[in-house]
Backbone bond lengths (Angstrom), bond angles and torsions (degrees), N, CA, C in turn:
res aa  C-N    CA-C-N  psi(-1)  N-CA   C-N-CA  omega(-1)  CA-C   N-CA-C  phi
1 X - - - 1.460 - - 1.531 109.33 -
2 X 1.321 116.56 129.72 1.454 121.14 -177.54 1.524 111.21 -72.31
3 X 1.320 115.81 145.28 1.450 120.54 171.41 1.533 107.97 -70.82
4 X 1.317 117.26 162.62 1.475 120.26 179.69 1.524 112.12 -60.74
5 X 1.360 119.99 -44.78 1.466 118.41 177.20 1.524 113.09 -61.46
6 X 1.322 118.47 -38.18 1.454 120.80 178.15 1.537 110.29 -66.96
7 X 1.346 115.46 -40.59 1.461 119.34 179.40 1.531 110.53 -61.63
8 X 1.310 116.46 -46.26 1.461 120.03 -179.34 1.519 110.74 -64.00
9 X 1.319 117.62 -46.11 1.461 119.94 178.93 1.535 110.67 -59.98
10 X 1.298 117.74 -48.65 1.456 121.38 -178.59 1.512 112.90 -62.92
11 X 1.348 115.93 -35.83 1.464 119.49 177.88 1.518 110.99 -67.52
12 X 1.308 117.52 -41.17 1.466 121.16 177.57 1.518 109.49 -60.68
13 X 1.312 117.10 -46.10 1.480 121.14 178.24 1.496 110.32 -59.09
14 X 1.350 117.43 -46.76 1.453 121.33 -179.90 1.521 112.74 -62.56
15 X 1.331 115.87 -43.46 1.469 119.42 179.26 1.549 110.81 -63.35
16 X 1.332 114.99 -39.77 1.468 119.05 179.04 1.529 110.01 -65.67
17 X 1.324 116.75 -41.42 1.477 120.11 178.19 1.525 111.00 -60.28
18 X 1.351 115.77 -40.71 1.464 120.05 -179.24 1.525 111.65 -63.02
19 X 1.326 115.16 -28.40 1.465 119.17 -178.41 1.530 111.86 -91.46
20 X 1.334 116.25 -3.42 1.466 122.76 -176.91 1.528 110.99 62.90
21 X 1.319 115.85 26.43 1.459 121.75 170.14 1.518 104.81 -115.17
22 X 1.311 116.32 94.44 1.471 121.15 -166.91 1.522 111.81 -83.19
23 X 1.330 114.80 130.33 1.448 121.65 -174.92 1.532 112.31 -57.06
24 X 1.330 117.06 -45.79 1.464 120.07 179.64 1.526 112.00 -57.63
25 X 1.336 116.53 -37.70 1.448 120.45 179.88 1.526 111.97 -73.65
26 X 1.326 116.34 -36.23 1.448 120.53 179.00 1.520 111.46 -67.92
27 X 1.309 116.00 -44.58 1.454 120.56 -176.58 1.528 111.39 -79.06
28 X 1.339 117.60 -47.13 1.436 119.54 -178.68 1.527 111.70 60.64
29 X 1.323 116.38 -144.11 1.477 121.29 178.69 1.523 110.23 -120.40
30 X 1.304 115.27 150.38 1.460 122.96 174.84 1.533 111.76 57.65
31 X 1.328 115.62 42.27 1.457 121.36 176.49 1.519 108.98 -115.42
32 X 1.335 114.98 178.00 1.455 120.80 177.67 1.514 110.43 -114.04
33 X 1.340 114.41 139.31 1.483 122.72 -179.59 1.524 108.22 -121.29
34 X 1.331 116.25 137.52 1.461 121.12 -179.47 1.512 110.36 -121.43
35 X 1.337 116.25 130.62 1.476 120.51 167.80 1.502 108.83 -104.21
36 X 1.326 117.26 116.06 1.449 121.79 -180.00 1.529 108.59 -93.98
37 X 1.332 115.65 107.54 1.463 121.46 -172.92 1.506 110.05 93.23
38 X 1.332 116.00 62.41 1.468 120.87 -172.09 1.520 113.33 -75.44
39 X 1.327 118.18 -14.43 1.462 118.75 179.68 1.518 112.41 58.03
40 X 1.330 116.29 -128.27 1.454 121.08 -178.63 1.528 113.97 -84.83
41 X 1.311 117.39 -1.37 1.458 120.50 164.38 1.519 118.41 95.23
42 X 1.353 118.07 -8.39 1.465 117.67 -174.99 1.521 113.86 -67.55
43 X 1.315 118.26 -29.38 1.473 119.15 179.67 1.523 110.51 -73.09
44 X 1.315 117.19 -39.53 1.476 119.79 172.76 1.528 109.99 -58.16
45 X 1.304 114.47 -41.62 1.487 120.20 177.43 1.527 110.11 -59.69
46 X 1.319 116.69 -43.65 1.463 121.27 -179.44 1.526 110.57 -62.73
47 X 1.307 117.70 -41.91 1.461 121.34 177.17 1.530 111.32 -64.17
48 X 1.326 116.57 -40.77 1.455 121.05 -178.35 1.543 111.72 -63.43
49 X 1.338 116.42 -37.58 1.448 119.10 179.41 1.517 111.27 -78.15
50 X 1.332 117.95 -28.23 1.468 121.78 178.67 1.534 110.73 -75.04
51 X 1.322 117.51 -33.01 1.458 122.13 -178.68 1.534 110.26 -123.85
52 X 1.327 116.18 73.13 1.458 120.10 -172.45 1.519 115.07 -66.66
53 X 1.350 116.93 -15.57 1.472 119.59 178.76 1.523 111.44 -93.86
54 X 1.316 117.56 -2.41 1.459 121.94 177.45 1.517 109.77 -105.96
55 X 1.309 116.22 153.40 1.469 121.17 174.70 1.508 109.26 -95.51
56 X 1.338 115.41 131.72 1.463 121.42 -177.96 1.520 109.15 -114.95
57 X 1.337 116.16 127.59 1.454 121.77 175.16 1.513 109.73 -118.70
58 X 1.341 116.05 127.80 1.452 121.27 173.52 1.509 110.01 -108.05
59 X 1.338 117.73 130.08 1.462 120.98 179.88 1.515 109.38 -122.02
60 X 1.347 114.04 149.80 1.456 120.85 174.62 1.512 109.02 -161.85
61 X 1.337 116.93 175.22 1.456 121.57 -175.70 1.515 112.56 -93.71
62 X 1.321 117.23 14.94 1.454 122.52 179.56 1.529 107.53 -151.87
63 X 1.309 115.10 179.48 1.472 119.67 -176.67 1.542 112.53 -108.10
64 X 1.315 117.60 30.27 1.456 118.08 -177.66 1.505 113.14 -68.17
65 X 1.345 116.90 -11.28 1.468 119.25 177.03 1.519 112.18 -74.23
66 X 1.321 117.87 -10.68 1.469 119.87 175.45 1.532 108.67 -64.73
67 X 1.297 116.44 136.52 1.462 120.02 -174.88 1.511 113.76 87.17
68 X 1.352 115.95 11.29 1.468 120.15 -178.15 1.519 112.65 -60.08
69 X 1.328 118.89 -34.32 1.462 120.08 -176.29 1.522 111.04 -68.69
70 X 1.333 116.94 -37.27 1.459 119.21 176.22 1.521 110.65 -66.09
71 X 1.327 117.21 -42.47 1.464 120.69 -179.54 1.521 110.76 -67.32
72 X 1.332 116.81 -38.37 1.448 120.03 -179.86 1.518 111.56 -64.32
73 X 1.327 116.08 -33.85 1.458 119.08 178.38 1.519 112.01 -64.28
74 X 1.345 115.33 -28.47 1.477 120.75 176.51 1.520 110.91 -82.69
75 X 1.331 116.82 -49.29 1.470 121.62 -173.50 1.526 112.10 -73.42
76 X 1.340 116.26 -36.87 1.466 119.81 -173.36 1.515 113.68 -118.10
77 X 1.324 116.68 -3.16 1.462 118.83 178.99 1.507 113.28 68.57
78 X 1.333 117.13 24.11 1.462 120.89 -177.11 1.522 110.49 -115.47
79 X 1.320 115.20 137.73 1.467 120.97 179.97 1.510 110.98 -112.97
80 X 1.325 117.04 17.20 1.469 122.39 -179.30 1.534 108.45 -87.68
81 X 1.317 115.86 142.88 1.465 122.80 172.08 1.509 107.32 -108.71
82 X 1.336 118.59 92.29 1.466 120.34 -173.18 1.524 112.29 -61.58
83 X 1.320 116.06 132.88 1.458 120.60 179.31 1.501 113.42 -74.58
84 X 1.330 115.73 -15.21 1.461 120.40 -179.09 1.543 112.90 -92.60
85 X 1.340 116.64 12.79 1.459 122.13 -176.73 1.515 111.09 -115.18
86 X 1.342 116.05 131.97 1.462 120.60 175.70 1.521 109.79 -145.18
87 X 1.314 115.58 161.99 1.467 121.66 179.93 1.520 109.61 -132.35
88 X 1.327 114.13 155.80 1.460 119.74 -179.93 1.511 108.94 -144.51
89 X 1.322 115.30 131.73 1.458 121.82 174.54 1.517 108.40 -87.35
90 X 1.338 117.60 116.36 1.448 121.45 179.99 1.526 112.81 -101.52
91 X 1.340 115.49 11.40 1.453 121.44 176.44 1.517 110.65 -106.23
92 X 1.341 117.37 172.91 1.447 121.12 -177.31 1.529 113.90 -83.37
93 X 1.335 116.89 -6.67 1.447 120.98 -172.38 1.534 111.30 -104.66
94 X 1.322 115.40 145.03 1.467 120.89 172.39 1.515 111.34 -98.69
95 X 1.347 116.26 14.41 1.450 122.78 -179.35 1.525 110.28 -56.48
96 X 1.319 116.50 129.17 1.454 120.67 -179.05 1.518 112.56 -93.24
97 X 1.324 116.32 -20.48 1.456 119.67 -178.89 1.531 109.02 -73.17
98 X 1.309 116.69 137.43 1.460 121.31 -175.10 1.521 110.30 -82.06
99 X 1.322 115.03 97.29 1.471 120.77 175.25 1.535 107.08 -127.89
100 X 1.296 117.00 114.40 1.462 121.66 179.99 1.514 110.56 -63.07
101 X 1.322 116.15 136.93 1.462 123.16 175.59 1.505 111.16 58.93
102 X 1.305 117.62 41.88 1.469 121.53 -177.62 1.520 112.92 -96.33
103 X 1.331 116.63 10.01 1.446 121.52 179.72 1.518 109.88 -127.76
104 X 1.321 116.12 162.88 1.469 120.83 175.58 1.511 108.05 -65.20
105 X 1.346 118.75 115.63 1.467 120.73 -175.08 1.520 112.80 -62.01
106 X 1.337 117.27 -24.99 1.457 119.89 -177.38 1.529 111.52 -79.35
107 X 1.341 117.28 -4.01 1.459 120.81 176.92 1.532 111.91 -101.42
108 X 1.319 117.48 1.32 1.482 119.35 178.30 1.517 109.81 -67.17
109 X 1.305 116.42 132.31 1.463 122.19 -178.57 1.521 109.26 -86.05
110 X 1.319 115.75 90.99 1.463 119.83 -175.64 1.515 113.41 -75.75
111 X 1.346 116.19 -8.65 1.489 120.32 179.62 1.518 112.91 -99.39
112 X 1.344 116.54 7.75 1.450 120.09 -171.68 1.515 115.09 -80.39
113 X 1.336 117.92 -6.34 1.465 119.44 -172.45 1.525 113.22 -101.98
114 X 1.329 117.70 2.09 1.461 119.30 172.63 1.499 112.99 92.45
115 X 1.329 115.51 175.78 1.450 124.17 -176.88 1.524 111.63 -122.48
116 X 1.317 116.71 132.72 1.462 122.99 172.75 1.521 113.31 52.62
117 X 1.353 114.85 42.05 1.468 118.93 -173.79 1.537 113.77 -108.42
118 X 1.324 117.54 -24.32 1.481 119.39 -165.22 1.532 112.25 -112.60
119 X 1.317 114.28 135.00 1.462 120.30 175.00 1.523 110.84 -79.91
120 X 1.332 115.72 -28.19 1.469 120.38 -176.32 1.504 109.90 -148.31
121 X 1.344 115.86 135.52 1.444 122.94 173.32 1.519 108.18 -128.51
122 X 1.300 117.03 139.63 1.465 120.42 175.85 1.518 109.70 -133.49
123 X 1.318 115.56 150.23 1.464 122.61 179.51 1.509 108.56 -142.03
124 X 1.330 116.40 110.97 1.467 122.67 -172.99 1.527 109.99 -102.54
125 X 1.328 117.24 110.21 1.461 122.67 174.74 1.537 111.75 52.08
126 X 1.305 114.73 50.12 1.465 122.99 -179.80 1.513 112.23 -118.32
127 X 1.339 116.66 -35.92 1.452 120.05 -169.12 1.524 114.76 -67.40
128 X 1.330 118.04 -17.27 1.466 119.15 174.82 1.517 111.33 -76.83
129 X 1.342 116.15 -11.43 1.478 120.94 -178.63 1.530 112.51 -100.30
130 X 1.307 118.43 -7.78 1.444 120.84 -179.93 1.513 110.28 -77.21
131 X 1.315 116.52 127.58 1.471 119.45 179.29 1.521 109.92 -55.04
132 X 1.336 115.86 133.26 1.454 119.98 -173.47 1.529 111.43 -60.94
133 X 1.326 117.06 -24.99 1.470 120.01 179.76 1.522 112.05 -69.89
134 X 1.314 116.46 -20.91 1.470 120.06 -176.36 1.529 111.88 -114.39
135 X 1.328 117.07 6.58 1.473 119.20 -176.62 1.517 112.35 -60.94
136 X 1.305 117.83 -46.52 1.471 120.03 -179.71 1.531 111.43 -62.89
137 X 1.330 116.74 -36.50 1.459 119.87 178.49 1.530 111.37 -67.16
138 X 1.337 116.40 -37.50 1.455 120.43 178.67 1.526 110.67 -64.52
139 X 1.319 116.18 -43.22 1.461 120.87 178.50 1.537 110.25 -65.36
140 X 1.297 116.40 -42.61 1.465 121.25 178.07 1.541 110.16 -60.41
141 X 1.315 116.13 -42.94 1.455 121.34 179.29 1.525 112.21 -60.60
142 X 1.339 115.10 -45.11 1.464 119.63 178.84 1.517 110.66 -66.67
143 X 1.315 116.49 -44.05 1.500 120.84 178.48 1.521 109.84 -57.21
144 X 1.300 117.25 -47.89 1.464 120.65 -177.34 1.536 112.44 -68.78
145 X 1.325 116.42 -26.54 1.461 119.41 -177.89 1.530 112.79 -76.09
146 X 1.342 116.55 -21.08 1.446 121.17 -176.63 1.533 111.92 -80.72
147 X 1.329 115.42 149.18 1.447 120.22 171.26 1.529 109.05 -67.36
148 X 1.344 118.52 165.18 1.468 120.40 -176.93 1.538 113.89 -53.62
149 X 1.315 118.21 -32.02 1.468 120.71 179.26 1.533 110.83 -105.64
150 X 1.326 117.65 20.88 1.452 121.48 -176.16 1.522 113.23 -69.63
151 X 1.338 115.95 157.63 1.464 123.28 -177.07 1.512 109.42 -123.22
152 X 1.327 116.19 137.95 1.449 123.58 178.81 1.537 109.97 -119.04
153 X 1.324 115.85 125.15 1.463 123.48 176.32 1.514 108.58 -109.48
154 X 1.347 116.83 128.54 1.460 120.36 179.09 1.511 110.07 -139.08
155 X 1.312 116.42 137.55 1.471 122.42 177.62 1.512 108.85 -134.20
156 X 1.344 115.36 140.66 1.474 121.52 169.91 1.523 107.30 -125.25
157 X 1.321 116.08 126.22 1.457 123.56 174.39 1.519 108.45 -158.04
158 X 1.358 117.85 114.31 1.460 127.64 6.88 1.533 112.11 -95.50
159 X 1.312 116.00 149.26 1.455 121.60 170.85 1.530 109.55 -71.89
160 X 1.319 117.12 150.27 1.452 122.35 -167.81 1.536 113.81 -55.70
161 X 1.326 117.84 -46.02 1.453 120.24 -173.07 1.528 113.77 -83.26
162 X 1.308 117.11 3.97 1.461 120.62 -178.01 1.536 111.35 -83.30
163 X 1.314 116.69 177.37 1.473 124.16 -176.26 1.540 111.44 -48.49
164 X 1.327 116.24 -48.17 1.484 121.46 -175.58 1.517 111.96 -109.33
165 X 1.329 116.49 24.36 1.454 120.30 -170.54 1.523 116.65 -66.49
166 X 1.317 116.92 -13.22 1.457 119.40 178.91 1.524 112.86 -74.33
167 X 1.335 117.48 -17.12 1.470 123.35 -172.51 1.545 110.98 67.03
168 X 1.340 116.47 15.61 1.455 121.35 178.86 1.523 112.42 -108.37
169 X 1.343 116.53 13.29 1.457 119.30 -169.32 1.517 113.80 -65.09
170 X 1.348 118.43 -17.61 1.473 118.96 178.11 1.525 111.38 -73.09
171 X 1.339 116.98 -17.03 1.473 119.35 179.01 1.540 112.99 -124.51
172 X 1.323 117.54 -16.63 1.462 121.00 172.82 1.525 107.09 -129.05
173 X 1.317 115.31 97.44 1.460 121.25 -170.68 1.538 113.23 -82.25
174 X 1.301 118.43 -17.35 1.457 120.56 -175.95 1.528 111.69 -61.36
175 X 1.322 118.62 127.78 1.465 120.91 -178.78 1.541 111.89 -57.96
176 X 1.312 116.16 135.45 1.464 123.52 177.56 1.520 113.52 57.46
177 X 1.322 117.51 27.99 1.463 119.75 -177.52 1.535 111.85 -57.18
178 X 1.303 116.00 -35.42 1.466 120.36 -176.72 1.546 111.49 -70.82
179 X 1.319 118.16 -16.55 1.456 122.17 176.75 1.515 112.17 -98.42
180 X 1.330 116.73 -17.74 1.457 122.31 -176.49 1.512 112.45 -90.21
181 X 1.348 116.68 -44.39 1.459 121.32 -174.03 1.523 111.91 -96.80
182 X 1.317 115.97 153.87 1.449 119.44 171.26 1.517 108.71 -69.95
183 X 1.317 116.94 163.66 1.457 121.71 -169.61 1.532 112.43 -62.61
184 X 1.342 117.60 -37.64 1.450 120.44 -179.45 1.510 111.97 -68.58
185 X 1.338 116.72 -42.23 1.469 120.76 178.17 1.520 110.57 -63.46
186 X 1.324 116.41 -42.01 1.466 119.90 179.97 1.519 110.31 -63.01
187 X 1.324 116.76 -41.89 1.476 120.54 179.53 1.531 110.45 -62.43
188 X 1.311 116.53 -43.91 1.453 120.63 179.19 1.530 111.09 -61.05
189 X 1.318 116.74 -43.48 1.447 120.61 178.29 1.528 110.92 -62.06
190 X 1.324 116.72 -44.86 1.463 121.09 -176.91 1.533 111.41 -63.32
191 X 1.323 117.04 -47.35 1.461 119.75 -176.41 1.535 112.14 -74.03
192 X 1.321 116.87 -32.34 1.473 119.13 175.64 1.525 111.22 -65.10
193 X 1.351 116.86 -45.24 1.440 120.32 -179.94 1.532 110.94 -66.36
194 X 1.325 116.51 -37.22 1.456 119.88 179.24 1.533 111.52 -64.03
195 X 1.327 116.20 -38.91 1.465 119.55 178.14 1.529 110.74 -65.50
196 X 1.311 116.29 -41.80 1.467 120.89 -178.34 1.521 111.61 -66.74
197 X 1.321 116.13 -42.16 1.470 119.68 -174.68 1.520 113.29 -92.54
198 X 1.326 117.65 -7.82 1.445 120.50 178.92 1.512 115.23 79.10
199 X 1.347 115.66 17.95 1.462 119.37 178.17 1.522 109.57 -67.90
200 X 1.336 116.86 132.50 1.464 121.83 -179.46 1.530 109.96 -97.35
201 X 1.308 116.26 173.71 1.460 124.30 176.75 1.503 112.94 59.14
202 X 1.351 117.06 33.68 1.467 119.59 -178.18 1.515 111.33 -65.97
203 X 1.319 117.83 -37.36 1.473 120.58 178.63 1.524 110.45 -60.31
204 X 1.328 116.60 -41.33 1.467 121.20 178.32 1.533 111.11 -65.18
205 X 1.328 115.12 -40.76 1.454 119.16 179.04 1.525 111.24 -64.85
206 X 1.345 115.49 -39.75 1.457 119.84 179.85 1.525 110.14 -67.82
207 X 1.319 116.32 -41.65 1.469 120.89 177.39 1.525 110.14 -59.88
208 X 1.333 116.11 -41.19 1.436 120.61 178.32 1.537 110.61 -60.26
209 X 1.343 115.90 -44.86 1.465 120.56 178.67 1.511 111.30 -60.24
210 X 1.320 116.64 -45.58 1.465 120.87 -176.49 1.521 113.14 -63.72
211 X 1.338 116.08 -25.88 1.465 119.36 -175.75 1.527 113.96 -101.63
212 X 1.326 117.45 6.21 1.471 119.53 175.69 1.539 108.92 -62.88
213 X 1.333 115.58 142.52 1.465 118.37 -174.38 1.529 115.54 -88.10
214 X 1.321 117.22 -5.94 1.481 123.10 174.47 1.532 112.60 67.35
215 X 1.300 117.57 23.37 1.458 120.07 179.04 1.509 111.03 -68.54
216 X 1.318 118.06 143.68 1.470 122.22 175.06 1.513 108.63 -98.66
217 X 1.326 116.45 170.00 1.452 120.13 177.44 1.503 112.02 -60.27
218 X 1.331 116.67 -42.89 1.455 120.80 -179.98 1.525 111.68 -67.45
219 X 1.327 116.40 -34.46 1.475 120.50 174.85 1.518 110.30 -59.65
220 X 1.334 116.49 -44.50 1.456 121.09 -179.56 1.531 111.36 -63.42
221 X 1.312 116.61 -44.54 1.471 121.14 178.37 1.530 109.40 -57.78
222 X 1.326 116.40 -48.53 1.473 121.48 -178.15 1.530 110.94 -62.13
223 X 1.340 116.38 -41.61 1.457 120.29 -178.45 1.529 111.35 -65.65
224 X 1.325 117.22 -40.17 1.459 121.28 178.80 1.534 111.36 -66.81
225 X 1.313 115.78 -41.83 1.478 119.26 177.77 1.533 110.06 -64.39
226 X 1.312 116.13 -42.32 1.463 120.97 178.10 1.533 110.22 -60.67
227 X 1.337 115.89 -34.04 1.464 120.75 -179.63 1.509 113.48 -80.28
228 X 1.311 118.15 1.38 1.480 120.94 175.58 1.498 115.86 103.81
229 X 1.340 117.99 -3.51 1.453 119.98 -176.26 1.535 112.03 -79.26
230 X 1.325 114.57 147.81 1.455 122.20 172.30 1.524 107.74 -100.41
231 X 1.308 119.12 124.44 1.477 122.77 -179.22 1.509 109.20 -79.63
232 X 1.341 116.07 113.22 1.468 121.23 178.64 1.530 111.90 -87.50
233 X 1.319 115.20 -32.33 1.474 119.87 -174.27 1.527 108.69 -153.47
234 X 1.313 115.16 137.34 1.466 120.70 177.50 1.530 108.39 -137.18
235 X 1.333 114.72 131.52 1.458 119.94 178.27 1.526 108.69 -137.29
236 X 1.320 116.17 130.38 1.465 121.25 178.22 1.532 109.22 -121.67
237 X 1.343 115.02 141.36 1.457 119.89 176.81 1.545 108.01 -119.36
238 X 1.338 113.98 150.65 1.459 119.98 -172.01 1.527 110.49 -130.72
239 X 1.334 115.11 153.77 1.466 120.23 174.19 1.529 109.46 -156.22
240 X 1.312 115.36 160.92 1.454 121.37 173.69 1.517 114.09 86.73
241 X 1.321 113.20 162.28 1.480 121.67 175.59 1.519 107.60 -128.90
242 X 1.302 116.36 104.50 1.454 121.58 -173.03 1.522 111.59 -68.19
243 X 1.314 115.83 145.54 1.449 122.08 177.63 1.529 110.41 -79.40
244 X 1.323 115.37 162.28 1.457 120.29 178.73 1.521 110.23 -62.10
245 X 1.337 115.76 -33.63 1.460 120.85 178.81 1.534 110.37 -57.44
246 X 1.324 116.38 -48.52 1.465 120.24 -179.95 1.521 112.28 -69.29
247 X 1.323 115.19 -36.04 1.478 118.73 -178.16 1.514 111.65 -70.22
248 X 1.324 117.44 -16.98 1.463 119.51 174.72 1.521 112.34 -69.86
249 X 1.344 114.48 -19.74 1.475 119.74 -175.34 1.531 112.38 -115.18
250 X 1.342 116.23 -37.97 1.459 120.83 -170.99 1.524 111.75 -117.47
251 X 1.330 114.44 153.62 1.470 121.87 176.28 1.517 109.79 -71.24
252 X 1.328 118.87 135.85 1.457 122.49 -175.58 1.538 111.27 -62.40
253 X 1.317 117.20 -41.27 1.473 120.20 -179.72 1.520 111.02 -60.15
254 X 1.329 116.19 -42.01 1.469 121.77 179.47 1.523 110.54 -66.57
255 X 1.345 116.95 -39.92 1.458 120.52 -179.34 1.520 112.19 -66.44
256 X 1.328 117.59 -36.40 1.465 120.92 -175.03 1.527 114.09 -92.42
257 X 1.326 117.54 -15.50 1.463 121.40 -177.76 1.529 110.17 -76.70
258 X 1.316 117.07 99.31 1.462 121.03 -177.03 1.519 113.88 -87.40
259 X 1.340 117.09 -24.68 1.465 120.30 -172.57 1.522 110.70 -146.42
260 X 1.323 115.14 143.15 1.456 120.40 169.98 1.518 108.83 -134.49
261 X 1.321 114.81 137.01 1.468 121.88 176.06 1.511 108.08 -123.96
262 X 1.319 116.71 128.53 1.460 121.54 -179.69 1.510 110.05 -128.59
263 X 1.310 115.85 137.06 1.451 122.98 172.74 1.508 107.03 -119.18
264 X 1.329 115.98 122.84 1.448 121.58 -170.47 1.532 110.39 -127.26
265 X 1.312 114.24 157.24 1.465 119.01 175.60 1.529 109.04 -123.88
266 X 1.308 114.53 156.83 1.452 119.16 178.65 1.503 112.27 -80.13
267 X 1.329 116.28 -24.68 1.459 118.68 -177.00 1.513 111.73 -90.22
């Protein structure tokens, strides 16, 4: 069974191959790679060990990437501290605990990652967590950070309006529960199930749900095009069978679209 960092890396490679924009060719040697939304850092670590002649920078709005080498030794069985790997906190907080959207989004330093430096940037299941007020700035920052022929890979799974779009599915399994119930009822269900099953970090999970930006796949495509990107490859995945009740309010494509993967170029 693959570790999560291996799974993410292999999926990115596979998605790139499907688009005929091959990762090895994009990265080459002696280039810079950026992970936008590095989280706890193991995927940046995986890229650094895969491309030892490239420099890899992982950025996020918190310091949860601290301790990445200890975690990588567990997740990947590696005890190496790659010299080509670095991290940068682009948020105002030095908080080490991993809580998504735990800082004032308007204080994120979108200019902290440099200009025209990176051959490749990837962002795995991060863009649904970016405050909608700063989404255009985040895209602008990534666009400006890429070299003229740079490539940007972005995936969102799950999208907000999909079956599991609340990110609460580990404690509220009912499909589209976040669209069916009022907010107080949903909260009661989530915390009751968490108490029964012993799930921890429920407050953090709820905070994550409350701060989701509700972007759709088409919204993301439009925002990237507006930001200057050329869409090289688009793939959407679907699941579920929406009820008539939901279809009275929501578009079926939006309800069933659980994932979008986009590969974009700066040129």
